[in-house]
LUMLUM-744482 format. One line per 3 residues: number of its first residue (from 1); their letters; for each residue x, y, z of N, C-alpha, C, O, CB. Coordinates in steps of 0.05 Angstrom, whole numbers. Glycine has a CB too. Layout:
BEGIN
NUM) A) X:Y:Z:X:Y:Z:X:Y:Z:X:Y:Z:X:Y:Z ~ ...
//
This chain:
BEGIN
1) MVA) 17:-24:0:0:0:0:17:25:0:12:45:-14:-19:0:24 ~ 39:24:16:57:47:17:70:51:-11:73:74:-20:79:44:39 ~ 79:29:-23:91:30:-49:72:42:-70:80:58:-87:100:2:-59
4) NAC) 47:34:-69:27:45:-88:23:75:-83:20:90:-103:0:30:-84 ~ 23:83:-58:20:112:-52:44:127:-63:41:149:-74:17:116:-22 ~ 68:116:-61:92:130:-71:91:132:-101:97:153:-112:117:114:-63
7) IMS) 82:111:-115:81:111:-144:59:131:-153:64:146:-172:75:83:-155 ~ 36:131:-140:15:149:-148:23:178:-144:16:196:-160:-11:143:-133 ~ 38:184:-123:48:211:-118:67:220:-141:65:242:-151:63:213:-91
10) GLG) 84:201:-149:103:208:-171:88:212:-197:95:231:-212:123:186:-174 ~ 69:195:-203:53:198:-227:38:224:-228:36:238:-248:34:175:-231 ~ 27:232:-205:13:257:-203:31:281:-209:23:300:-223:0:260:-176
13) YVL) 55:280:-198:74:302:-203:82:303:-232:84:325:-244:99:299:-185 ~ 87:279:-244:95:279:-273:72:289:-290:76:304:-309:102:250:-281 ~ 47:282:-283:24:291:-298:21:321:-297:16:334:-317:-2:278:-287
16) IYD) 25:333:-274:23:362:-271:46:375:-287:41:396:-300:25:370:-241 ~ 70:364:-286:92:375:-301:87:374:-331:92:394:-345:118:361:-294 ~ 77:351:-341:72:348:-369:50:368:-379:53:380:-400:63:320:-376
19) IGQ) 29:370:-364:8:389:-371:18:418:-372:11:433:-390:-16:387:-352 ~ 35:425:-352:47:451:-352:65:456:-376:65:478:-388:63:455:-327 ~ 80:436:-385:97:439:-408:81:443:-434:87:460:-450:115:415:-411
22) VWS) 60:427:-437:43:429:-461:28:456:-460:25:468:-481:23:406:-462 ~ 20:465:-437:5:490:-435:23:514:-442:15:533:-455:-6:494:-407 ~ 48:512:-433:67:535:-437:80:534:-465:83:555:-477:88:534:-416
25) NGI) 88:511:-474:104:509:-499:89:496:-522:100:495:-544:129:494:-493 ~ 66:486:-517:52:472:-539:62:443:-542:80:435:-527:54:487:-565 ~ 51:429:-561:60:401:-566:87:401:-580:91:415:-599:38:386:-583
28) ADI) 105:385:-569:132:384:-581:131:369:-607:111:357:-615:151:370:-561 ~ 154:370:-622:156:355:-647:157:325:-641:174:316:-626:182:364:-662 ~ 138:311:-652:136:283:-646:135:267:-672:128:277:-693:111:277:-629
31) VQY) 142:241:-670:141:223:-693:118:203:-687:118:190:-666:168:208:-697 ~ 100:201:-706:77:183:-701:85:154:-699:73:139:-684:57:187:-723 ~ 105:146:-715:113:118:-715:142:116:-721:152:127:-741:96:102:-736
34) NPL) 157:101:-704:185:97:-708:190:68:-712:191:52:-693:201:108:-683 ~ 194:59:-737:196:30:-743:221:18:-730:222:-6:-725:197:25:-772 ~ 242:34:-726:267:23:-714:264:16:-685:276:-3:-675:289:42:-718
37) RFP) 247:31:-671:244:27:-642:218:13:-634:215:6:-611:246:54:-628 ~ 201:9:-653:175:-4:-647:178:-31:-635:163:-38:-616:158:-5:-672 ~ 196:-49:-644:199:-75:-632:205:-73:-602:196:-90:-586:220:-91:-645
40) LLV) 221:-53:-594:227:-50:-566:202:-43:-550:199:-51:-527:248:-28:-562 ~ 183:-28:-562:158:-22:-549:142:-48:-544:130:-50:-523:141:-3:-567 ~ 143:-66:-563:128:-91:-559:139:-106:-535:124:-116:-518:130:-109:-584
43) GTA) 166:-109:-533:178:-122:-510:172:-108:-484:167:-121:-464:207:-125:-514 ~ 173:-82:-485:167:-67:-460:138:-70:-452:133:-72:-428:174:-37:-465 ~ 120:-70:-471:92:-73:-464:86:-101:-452:71:-103:-433:74:-70:-489
46) VFA) 99:-121:-463:95:-148:-451:106:-149:-423:94:-161:-405:109:-169:-469 ~ 129:-136:-419:141:-135:-392:123:-121:-373:119:-129:-350:169:-121:-394 ~ 111:-98:-382:95:-82:-364:69:-97:-355:60:-93:-332:87:-56:-378
49) FEG) 58:-113:-373:32:-125:-367:35:-154:-357:15:-167:-350:14:-125:-391 ~ 59:-165:-357:63:-193:-349:61:-195:-318:76:-182:-304:90:-204:-358 ~ 41:-210:-309:38:-214:-280:25:-240:-274:11:-243:-253:22:-191:-268
52) VTL) 29:-260:-292:15:-286:-288:24:-300:-263:9:-316:-252:20:-303:-313 ~ 49:-295:-254:59:-309:-230:45:-300:-205:46:-313:-184:89:-304:-227 ~ 31:-277:-206:17:-267:-183:-13:-274:-183:-27:-267:-164:20:-237:-181
55) VIP) -22:-287:-204:-51:-293:-206:-60:-312:-184:-79:-306:-170:-57:-306:-233 ~ -46:-334:-180:-54:-354:-160:-53:-342:-132:-72:-345:-117:-36:-378:-162 ~ -30:-328:-124:-31:-316:-97:-53:-296:-93:-64:-295:-71:-4:-303:-92
58) VVD) -59:-280:-114:-81:-260:-111:-108:-274:-108:-124:-266:-91:-81:-242:-135 ~ -113:-294:-124:-138:-309:-122:-141:-322:-95:-162:-322:-83:-140:-330:-144 ~ -119:-334:-85:-120:-348:-59:-126:-328:-36:-138:-336:-16:-94:-362:-54
61) SMA) -117:-303:-39:-121:-284:-18:-148:-269:-19:-154:-254:0:-98:-264:-19 ~ -163:-274:-40:-189:-260:-43:-211:-273:-26:-212:-298:-25:-197:-259:-72 ~ -228:-257:-14:-251:-268:0:-271:-280:-19:-286:-298:-11:-264:-246:18
64) HPE) -273:-269:-43:-292:-279:-63:-276:-284:-89:-276:-267:-107:-315:-258:-68 ~ -263:-307:-92:-246:-313:-115:-262:-312:-141:-250:-307:-162:-233:-340:-112 ~ -288:-317:-140:-304:-318:-164:-305:-290:-178:-313:-288:-201:-332:-328:-159
67) RFP) -298:-269:-163:-299:-242:-174:-272:-235:-187:-270:-212:-197:-305:-222:-152 ~ -253:-253:-187:-227:-246:-198:-227:-237:-227:-214:-217:-234:-209:-270:-195 ~ -242:-250:-245:-243:-240:-273:-251:-211:-276:-239:-196:-291:-261:-257:-290
70) RVL) -271:-203:-260:-279:-175:-262:-258:-156:-250:-253:-135:-261:-306:-171:-247 ~ -246:-165:-228:-224:-149:-216:-201:-146:-235:-190:-125:-239:-215:-161:-190 ~ -193:-169:-248:-171:-168:-267:-177:-150:-290:-159:-135:-299:-165:-196:-277
73) TAV) -201:-151:-301:-209:-134:-324:-207:-105:-316:-197:-88:-331:-237:-141:-333 ~ -217:-98:-292:-217:-70:-283:-188:-60:-279:-181:-38:-287:-233:-67:-257 ~ -171:-77:-267:-144:-69:-262:-129:-65:-289:-114:-46:-292:-129:-91:-245
76) MAV) -133:-84:-308:-119:-81:-334:-128:-56:-348:-112:-42:-361:-125:-106:-351 ~ -154:-49:-346:-164:-25:-359:-151:0:-347:-143:18:-362:-195:-23:-357 ~ -150:1:-321:-137:24:-308:-108:26:-315:-97:48:-320:-140:21:-277
79) CIV) -94:3:-316:-65:3:-323:-61:13:-352:-43:28:-357:-53:-25:-320 ~ -78:5:-370:-76:14:-398:-79:44:-399:-64:58:-413:-97:0:-415 ~ -99:55:-385:-104:83:-386:-80:98:-374:-71:119:-385:-130:90:-370
82) VFC) -70:89:-351:-47:103:-338:-22:101:-355:-9:121:-360:-42:90:-311 ~ -15:77:-365:9:73:-380:8:90:-406:27:105:-412:13:44:-387 ~ -13:87:-421:-15:101:-447:-18:131:-442:-7:147:-457:-39:90:-463
85) GIA) -34:139:-422:-39:168:-418:-13:182:-410:-7:203:-421:-60:171:-397 ~ 1:172:-390:25:185:-380:46:185:-402:60:205:-406:36:171:-355 ~ 49:162:-416:70:160:-437:64:180:-460:82:194:-469:71:132:-448
88) ALS) 39:181:-469:32:198:-491:35:228:-484:45:244:-499:3:193:-501 ~ 26:235:-460:27:262:-451:56:271:-447:64:294:-454:12:266:-425 ~ 73:253:-437:101:260:-433:115:264:-460:132:281:-463:116:238:-417
91) YMA) 108:247:-479:120:250:-506:111:276:-519:126:289:-533:113:226:-524 ~ 85:282:-516:76:307:-527:89:332:-514:92:352:-527:45:309:-525 ~ 95:329:-489:107:352:-474:136:355:-480:146:378:-481:103:348:-445
94) LGD) 151:333:-485:180:334:-487:191:326:-514:214:332:-520:192:317:-466 ~ 176:312:-530:185:303:-556:209:284:-554:210:267:-537:192:327:-572 ~ 228:288:-573:251:270:-574:269:273:-549:286:256:-545:267:276:-599
97) SVD) 266:294:-534:283:298:-511:274:282:-486:288:282:-466:284:327:-503 ~ 252:267:-489:242:251:-467:262:228:-461:271:215:-479:214:240:-472 ~ 268:224:-436:286:202:-428:270:176:-424:246:176:-421:300:210:-402
100) TVI) 285:154:-424:273:128:-419:259:128:-392:237:117:-389:294:106:-420 ~ 271:141:-372:259:144:-346:249:173:-344:266:191:-342:279:137:-322 ~ 224:178:-345:213:205:-346:221:221:-322:221:246:-324:182:203:-348
103) LLN) 227:209:-300:235:224:-276:260:240:-280:265:260:-267:238:205:-252 ~ 277:231:-300:301:246:-305:296:271:-321:314:288:-323:320:228:-321 ~ 272:275:-331:266:299:-346:254:321:-327:251:344:-335:246:294:-367
106) LPP) 249:314:-303:237:333:-284:257:355:-277:281:349:-275:227:319:-259 ~ 248:379:-273:267:401:-266:280:397:-239:268:386:-221:252:428:-267 ~ 305:406:-237:319:404:-211:304:418:-189:292:439:-193:348:415:-213
109) GVA) 304:406:-166:291:418:-143:284:398:-122:287:373:-125:266:432:-152 ~ 274:407:-99:267:390:-77:244:371:-84:245:347:-77:259:407:-52 ~ 224:381:-99:202:364:-106:210:340:-123:201:318:-119:180:380:-121
112) TII) 229:345:-142:239:324:-159:254:303:-143:251:279:-147:256:335:-181 ~ 270:312:-124:285:294:-107:266:277:-91:271:253:-88:304:310:-89 ~ 245:289:-80:226:274:-64:212:253:-81:209:230:-73:205:293:-52
115) VQL) 204:260:-106:190:241:-123:208:218:-130:200:195:-130:181:256:-149 ~ 234:224:-137:252:202:-144:258:184:-120:260:160:-123:278:214:-154 ~ 259:196:-96:263:179:-72:238:162:-66:241:139:-58:269:198:-48
118) LYS) 215:173:-71:190:158:-67:189:134:-86:181:112:-79:166:175:-71 ~ 197:138:-111:198:116:-130:218:95:-122:213:71:-125:204:127:-159 ~ 241:104:-113:262:85:-103:251:69:-80:255:44:-78:287:100:-95
121) LAI) 237:82:-62:225:68:-39:204:48:-48:202:26:-38:212:88:-20 ~ 188:56:-68:167:37:-79:180:13:-91:170:-10:-87:150:52:-99 ~ 202:16:-105:216:-7:-117:227:-25:-96:225:-50:-98:238:3:-136
124) MMS) 239:-13:-75:250:-29:-53:229:-46:-40:234:-68:-31:264:-11:-33 ~ 205:-35:-38:183:-50:-24:169:-70:-42:159:-91:-32:162:-30:-15 ~ 169:-66:-68:153:-83:-86:169:-105:-98:158:-127:-104:141:-66:-108
127) VPL) 195:-102:-103:211:-122:-116:212:-148:-101:207:-169:-113:240:-112:-120 ~ 217:-148:-74:216:-174:-60:189:-188:-63:188:-213:-64:222:-169:-31 ~ 167:-173:-63:141:-186:-67:138:-198:-94:127:-220:-97:119:-165:-63
130) QLF) 149:-185:-115:148:-196:-142:165:-221:-144:159:-239:-160:157:-175:-162 ~ 187:-222:-129:204:-246:-130:193:-269:-114:202:-292:-117:231:-239:-118 ~ 172:-265:-98:163:-286:-80:155:-312:-94:163:-333:-84:139:-275:-64
133) PAV) 139:-311:-116:132:-337:-129:157:-352:-138:158:-377:-134:114:-332:-152 ~ 177:-338:-150:201:-352:-158:217:-362:-135:228:-384:-136:218:-333:-175 ~ 217:-347:-113:232:-356:-89:219:-381:-78:234:-399:-70:231:-333:-68
136) RIL) 193:-383:-77:180:-407:-67:187:-431:-83:192:-453:-72:149:-403:-67 ~ 188:-428:-109:196:-451:-127:225:-460:-122:230:-483:-120:191:-444:-156 ~ 243:-440:-120:271:-446:-116:275:-459:-88:291:-478:-86:288:-421:-119
139) EAG) 262:-448:-68:265:-459:-41:256:-487:-39:267:-503:-24:251:-441:-21 ~ 235:-494:-54:224:-521:-53:245:-542:-62:245:-565:-53:199:-524:-69 ~ 262:-533:-81:283:-551:-91:309:-551:-76:325:-569:-77:288:-545:-119
142) IFP) 313:-529:-60:339:-526:-46:336:-535:-17:354:-549:-7:348:-497:-46 ~ 314:-528:-4:311:-534:25:291:-556:28:268:-553:21:302:-508:41 ~ 299:-579:40:281:-602:42:261:-598:65:240:-611:65:297:-627:48
145) RSG) 266:-580:84:248:-577:107:238:-548:108:250:-530:97:263:-585:133 ~ 216:-545:122:205:-519:127:220:-505:149:231:-518:167:175:-520:134 ~ 220:-478:148:234:-463:169:217:-456:193:226:-442:211:246:-439:158
148) KGD) 191:-465:193:174:-458:215:183:-469:242:181:-456:262:145:-468:209 ~ 193:-494:241:202:-506:266:232:-509:269:241:-521:288:190:-533:269 ~ 246:-498:250:276:-500:250:288:-472:245:287:-463:223:285:-520:229
151) PVV) 298:-459:266:310:-432:263:333:-432:243:336:-412:229:319:-422:289 ~ 348:-453:242:371:-454:223:362:-452:194:372:-436:178:388:-479:228 ~ 342:-469:188:331:-469:161:318:-442:155:319:-431:132:311:-492:157
154) KWQ) 304:-431:175:291:-405:171:311:-383:163:306:-368:145:276:-397:197 ~ 334:-382:177:353:-361:171:368:-368:145:378:-349:132:373:-359:194 ~ 371:-393:139:383:-400:113:365:-390:90:375:-380:70:387:-431:110
157) KNL) 339:-393:94:320:-383:73:321:-352:72:320:-341:50:292:-392:80 ~ 323:-339:95:325:-310:95:350:-300:81:349:-281:65:325:-299:124 ~ 372:-314:86:397:-307:72:395:-312:42:404:-296:26:421:-323:84
160) FRA) 382:-334:34:379:-340:6:362:-319:-8:368:-310:-30:366:-368:3 ~ 341:-310:5:323:-290:-6:338:-263:-9:335:-249:-29:298:-286:11 ~ 354:-256:11:369:-231:10:390:-232:-13:393:-213:-27:383:-226:37
163) LLT) 404:-255:-15:423:-258:-37:410:-257:-64:421:-244:-83:439:-284:-33 ~ 387:-269:-67:373:-269:-93:365:-241:-100:367:-233:-123:349:-287:-92 ~ 355:-226:-80:348:-198:-85:372:-181:-94:370:-164:-111:335:-185:-60
166) LVV) 395:-186:-81:420:-172:-89:428:-179:-117:438:-162:-132:442:-178:-69 ~ 425:-205:-125:432:-213:-152:414:-199:-172:424:-189:-192:429:-244:-155 ~ 388:-198:-167:370:-184:-185:377:-154:-186:376:-142:-208:341:-187:-175
169) ASI) 384:-142:-163:392:-114:-163:417:-109:-179:419:-89:-193:396:-104:-134 ~ 436:-128:-178:461:-125:-193:455:-127:-223:467:-112:-239:481:-147:-185 ~ 438:-145:-231:430:-147:-259:417:-121:-269:421:-112:-291:411:-171:-264
172) AIF) 400:-110:-251:386:-84:-258:407:-62:-262:403:-45:-279:366:-77:-237 ~ 427:-61:-245:448:-41:-247:462:-43:-274:468:-23:-287:468:-43:-224 ~ 468:-68:-282:481:-73:-308:463:-63:-331:473:-51:-350:487:-103:-312
175) GAE) 437:-69:-329:419:-61:-351:411:-32:-351:399:-23:-370:395:-78:-350 ~ 417:-18:-330:408:10:-328:421:28:-349:409:48:-357:415:21:-300 ~ 445:21:-359:458:37:-379:442:38:-405:442:59:-419:486:26:-385
178) QLD) 428:16:-411:411:15:-435:384:5:-427:376:-17:-434:424:-3:-458 ~ 370:20:-411:346:10:-397:324:2:-417:311:-18:-412:335:31:-378 ~ 320:18:-438:299:11:-457:304:-16:-470:286:-32:-473:296:33:-477
181) NFI) 329:-20:-479:336:-46:-492:334:-69:-471:325:-90:-478:363:-44:-504 ~ 344:-63:-447:344:-84:-427:316:-93:-420:311:-117:-418:358:-73:-401 ~ 298:-74:-415:270:-81:-409:257:-96:-432:242:-115:-428:254:-56:-402
184) AII) 263:-87:-457:251:-100:-480:261:-129:-483:245:-147:-489:258:-85:-506 ~ 286:-134:-478:297:-161:-479:285:-179:-458:277:-201:-463:328:-160:-476 ~ 283:-168:-433:271:-184:-412:242:-190:-418:232:-213:-414:273:-169:-385
187) GAF) 228:-170:-428:200:-174:-435:196:-194:-457:178:-211:-456:187:-148:-444 ~ 213:-193:-478:211:-211:-501:219:-240:-493:205:-259:-499:227:-201:-524 ~ 243:-242:-481:255:-268:-477:242:-283:-453:239:-307:-453:284:-266:-473
190) SCT) 235:-268:-432:226:-281:-407:195:-279:-404:183:-298:-395:239:-269:-384 ~ 184:-256:-411:155:-252:-405:137:-262:-427:115:-271:-422:150:-223:-400 ~ 146:-260:-452:130:-270:-475:122:-299:-472:99:-306:-476:144:-265:-501
193) PLS) 141:-317:-466:133:-345:-462:112:-348:-440:93:-364:-443:157:-362:-455 ~ 114:-333:-418:95:-335:-396:68:-324:-404:47:-334:-394:105:-321:-371 ~ 68:-304:-421:42:-291:-428:28:-305:-452:4:-306:-452:48:-262:-435
196) FIY) 43:-314:-471:31:-324:-496:37:-353:-502:18:-368:-509:41:-307:-519 ~ 62:-362:-499:69:-388:-509:59:-410:-490:45:-428:-499:99:-390:-512 ~ 68:-409:-465:61:-431:-446:31:-433:-442:21:-456:-442:75:-426:-420
199) PAI) 16:-411:-437:-13:-414:-433:-27:-427:-458:-45:-443:-455:-26:-387:-427 ~ -18:-418:-482:-30:-429:-506:-25:-459:-509:-43:-474:-516:-20:-414:-531 ~ 0:-467:-503:7:-495:-506:-8:-512:-485:-19:-533:-491:37:-499:-502
202) LHH) -9:-502:-460:-23:-517:-439:-53:-519:-445:-65:-540:-442:-19:-503:-412 ~ -65:-497:-455:-93:-498:-462:-98:-517:-485:-119:-531:-485:-104:-470:-469 ~ -80:-518:-504:-82:-536:-526:-81:-565:-517:-95:-582:-528:-60:-530:-547
205) RIS) -64:-571:-498:-60:-598:-488:-85:-608:-473:-92:-631:-475:-36:-600:-471 ~ -97:-591:-457:-119:-599:-440:-146:-594:-452:-167:-604:-442:-117:-586:-413 ~ -147:-579:-474:-172:-571:-485:-184:-594:-502:-170:-607:-517:-169:-546:-503
208) SGK) -210:-598:-499:-224:-617:-515:-245:-603:-532:-265:-614:-540:-238:-639:-497 ~ -240:-577:-537:-259:-561:-551:-258:-564:-581:-248:-584:-591:-255:-532:-544 ~ -269:-545:-595:-271:-546:-623:-243:-543:-636:-224:-534:-624:-290:-525:-634
211) RWT) -242:-551:-661:-217:-550:-676:-208:-521:-678:-184:-516:-677:-220:-562:-704 ~ -226:-503:-682:-219:-474:-684:-205:-464:-659:-187:-448:-661:-244:-458:-691 ~ -214:-473:-636:-202:-465:-611:-173:-475:-610:-155:-460:-601:-218:-476:-587
214) RIK) -168:-499:-618:-141:-510:-617:-123:-496:-638:-99:-493:-633:-142:-540:-623 ~ -135:-489:-660:-119:-474:-680:-111:-447:-669:-88:-438:-673:-135:-470:-706 ~ -129:-433:-655:-123:-407:-643:-101:-410:-622:-83:-393:-620:-148:-395:-630
217) DLA) -101:-432:-607:-80:-437:-587:-52:-439:-601:-33:-427:-592:-85:-462:-571 ~ -52:-455:-622:-26:-458:-637:-17:-432:-650:6:-426:-650:-29:-480:-658 ~ -36:-417:-661:-29:-392:-673:-18:-372:-652:1:-358:-658:-54:-379:-687
220) LAV) -30:-371:-629:-20:-354:-607:8:-362:-599:25:-345:-594:-39:-354:-583 ~ 13:-388:-597:40:-397:-589:60:-390:-610:83:-382:-604:39:-428:-585 ~ 53:-393:-636:72:-387:-657:77:-357:-658:100:-349:-661:61:-396:-685
223) IGA) 57:-341:-656:60:-311:-655:78:-303:-632:95:-286:-634:33:-297:-654 ~ 73:-315:-609:89:-309:-585:118:-316:-589:136:-301:-581:78:-324:-561 ~ 123:-340:-602:151:-348:-607:164:-329:-626:188:-322:-623:151:-376:-618
226) AIM) 150:-320:-647:161:-301:-666:168:-274:-652:189:-263:-657:141:-296:-689 ~ 150:-265:-635:155:-240:-620:179:-243:-603:196:-225:-602:131:-232:-603 ~ 181:-265:-589:204:-270:-571:230:-269:-586:249:-255:-577:201:-297:-557
229) VYV) 232:-283:-608:257:-284:-623:264:-257:-636:286:-248:-633:256:-306:-645 ~ 244:-245:-649:250:-220:-664:257:-197:-645:276:-183:-650:226:-213:-681 ~ 241:-193:-624:245:-170:-606:271:-174:-591:286:-155:-586:222:-167:-587
232) TYI) 277:-199:-582:303:-204:-569:326:-198:-587:346:-186:-579:304:-233:-560 ~ 324:-205:-612:345:-200:-632:349:-170:-636:371:-160:-636:338:-213:-659 ~ 327:-155:-639:328:-126:-643:340:-113:-618:357:-94:-620:301:-114:-649
235) GII) 332:-122:-594:343:-110:-570:372:-114:-567:386:-97:-557:329:-122:-546 ~ 382:-137:-576:411:-143:-573:427:-127:-594:448:-115:-586:416:-173:-577 ~ 419:-127:-619:435:-113:-639:434:-83:-637:452:-69:-646:425:-122:-667
238) SWG) 413:-73:-624:411:-44:-620:422:-35:-593:419:-11:-586:382:-34:-623 ~ 433:-53:-578:445:-46:-552:467:-26:-556:486:-30:-571:455:-72:-538 ~ 466:-4:-542:486:17:-544:477:39:-563:490:60:-564:511:6:-554
241) ASP) 456:35:-578:446:57:-596:432:79:-581:430:101:-591:429:45:-617 ~ 420:72:-558:406:92:-542:425:108:-525:445:97:-517:384:79:-526 ~ 418:133:-518:434:148:-500:436:134:-473:416:124:-462:423:176:-496
244) SLG) 460:134:-461:464:122:-435:452:138:-413:453:163:-413:494:117:-430 ~ 442:124:-393:431:138:-369:452:140:-347:446:150:-325:407:123:-359 ~ 476:131:-353:497:129:-332:505:156:-321:512:159:-298:520:116:-342
247) DKC) 503:177:-338:512:203:-329:490:219:-316:494:242:-307:523:219:-352 ~ 466:208:-315:443:223:-304:437:212:-276:436:188:-272:418:221:-323 ~ 432:230:-258:426:222:-231:407:242:-219:397:260:-232:452:220:-213
250) IP) 401:238:-193:383:257:-180:394:285:-180:417:289:-173:378:248:-151 ~ 379:305:-189:389:332:-191:397:342:-163:405:365:-160:368:351:-203
//
């Protein structure tokens, strides 16, 4: 909840800044379609909306699991509006000068520092939660016993979780230099199979429905595989073409 409040505060500040820029300077010079960078958008979009690993924990924690489809639809609709709205408005306000991380475009000052700190705090609070499903799977194969009745195993698990978080943070530091390419590669190579390929294959295997349904499953898997290969390839060969974020920091 605290992380959500931090993110919403930052988005509100960015929204106010973008509206002020458009009001004062008009719409910046923009390109309607960039074929060279569009594949990276696809990978980034898949990364942004991939959350299948949290479906089961969310359903299990709901008092009325049967309402999950409606909740999921509403959440996805809100996310689409927020993602597309903030991105489009920021691009209209700043044009080609917009950074991969919009917070780096904010004017120097105390308010900007606070917003960036709030976002950092939100990441620190949310990343361990996002890692939890993967941690549970890894722990099941590494630790034969539960840590509830064994303090040694409990602290071994705590150390393992801390080290895994540090490893993920180290990978993020490496990818920060080319964040747009890095996110696109992760989205294409890791998230696309989870979003398109595996669900389609599993549904095809267990489905006893009509032939058209099975054809759609196979088509979705093939399209997902094509996206994974192509976007990963574009992300790798274009690595270094984007301006580095290494020289930019909190004002």
